[in-house]
N, C-alpha and C positions, 0 to 999 in steps of 0.2 A: 206186516204192517210197520212202516217206518215211523218211529215216534221221536221227534226232536224236542229237546228241552233246553231252555235258555240257561245260562251259567248260574243264575241265582238259585236254581233248583239243586245244584250240586254242593251248595254251601250250607253248613249248619243243619244237617238232616239227621233225624234219629236213626240209630242202628238197632234193629229189633231182632231178638233171638227167637227162633222157632222152639228151641228146647225149653227156655225159661218163660216164653210168652211175654217178655217185657223188653224194655230198652236196656241195652248193655253198654252203649257208647253213643257219641255224637260225631258224625262225619263233619269235621270242621272245614276242610278244603280239599279239592282234588289234587292228585299227584299227576301232573301232565308230563308226557314224554314229548319233547320238542321235535324229535326226529320223525315221529309218526303222527303227532297230534292226537295221541290216544290218552284217555284217562286210565292210567295203569292201576289206580287205586285211590284211597282217600286217607288223609291224616285224620286220626280219630282221637277223641278225648274219652278215656275210660270213665264210665258213669260212677263206678265205685271209688276210683282214685283219680280225681280230676287233674292231677299233676302229670300223670303218665301219658305220653304221646305214643299212640300205636298206629299201625297202618292196616287198612282193610284193602285187600287186593280186589279189583273189579271182578275177577273170575270167581271169587267166593261169595258174590252177591247172588242170592237165589232169585230175588224178585225186587223190583223197584215199584213202590206204591206211593199213594198219597200220604201214608203213615211213615214212610222212610225206606231205608234199605233193609231188606229182610235177609238174614243169614241163618245158617244152621245153628251155630253155637258161638259163644264168646271165643272159643279156642282158635277160630280162624283169624282173629286179630293178632298181628305179629309186631314185635319190636322192630324198629327201622334197621338196626344193625344186623338183624337175623336174615334180612332179605338181600342176599348176596347179589342176585341177578339185577336187582333194582337199585343198587347202591349209586351207580353213576347218575341215574335220573333223580334220585333223592338228594344227592349232593348239589345238583344244579339248582334245585328249588325254583324251577321254571314257573313263571306266572304269565298268563296270556293277556289278562286285562291290562289296559294302559300301554301295551307294547306298540311302538311306532310301526307304521306300515308304509312301505315305499315300493315303487315299481322297479323293474330291472334296470331302467335308465336313471335310477336314483331320484325320481320325482316323489316328493313327500305327499302321501295321500291322507294321513291322519293317524289316529290311535284306535286300538281295539277297545270298544266300550261294552261289548257283549259278544257271546258266541253261543252257537247251538250245537248240542251233542246228541248223537243218535244213541239212545239209551241201550238198545240191545247189543250194540258193538262197542260202545263207549268211545267212538271216534268223533272228534270235532268235525262237523260238516260245513258250518258257515261261520264266518267272522263278520261282525257288525262294526264298521269303522266310522267313528265320528270325524268329520272333516273340520279343518280350521274354520273359524267364524266367517272369514271372507269368502270361503267356498260354500259354506252352508246355505247362503242365500240363493245360490244357483243350483247346487247339486244335492244338498241335504246330506243324510248319512248314506253310507255305501255298504252293500252286502257283497261279501266275497266268498265264493264257493271254494271248497278245499281243492278242487281241480285247478283253480287259478293261482294257487300258492306255489311258488318256485322254490323258496328256501325259508327255513325258520332258524334264526340264530338266537342266542341269549339276549341280544340287543335289539333285534328288529325282525320284521316279517317282510319278505320280498315277494311281490306278486307280479303276474304278467302285466303288460302295459294296459292301461285303461282305454276303452274304446271312446274316441272323441266323437261327439255328435257332428254329423256332416250337415253343412248349411243346405237348405232347400234352394235349388236354382230358381231364379226369377223366371216367370213365364215369358216366353218370347213374344215380343210385340209385333203384331202383323203390320207390315208396311204397305 
């Protein structure tokens, strides 16, 4: 069963330990990989030492529930500098919200105001793009599936051309 969750579900979530039976950290924000649009993990604040920033890898989450992210034990939380394979992604500090979206032909579409992530795989599946005010009256917000995304850069998201509505031809008048 595919379970999509909007982006606000990924911020400020309790991290619960099965071993201690309590909260060991708070997942503050997702660590997004712009190359794959995958949530690789979460920046976490240690419950005991609020100043320490740790990373919880997505693969170490046993279950996602309404109570938060369930992990085996506090030991799966790592310091960012210890995650060698993830260093490039961590250094980018990529954020998807408010990222400009444009088509391949450089037509500005709007900005990402939300996204939906499939929880079992942690891949972003849909982007919700708010269009400029003058377009909002006719088109409203736009939903972009991950299959429509051509490229993700640190500055913008490039998608396939939008389908333009075709005018309905007027009925032929009988003469």
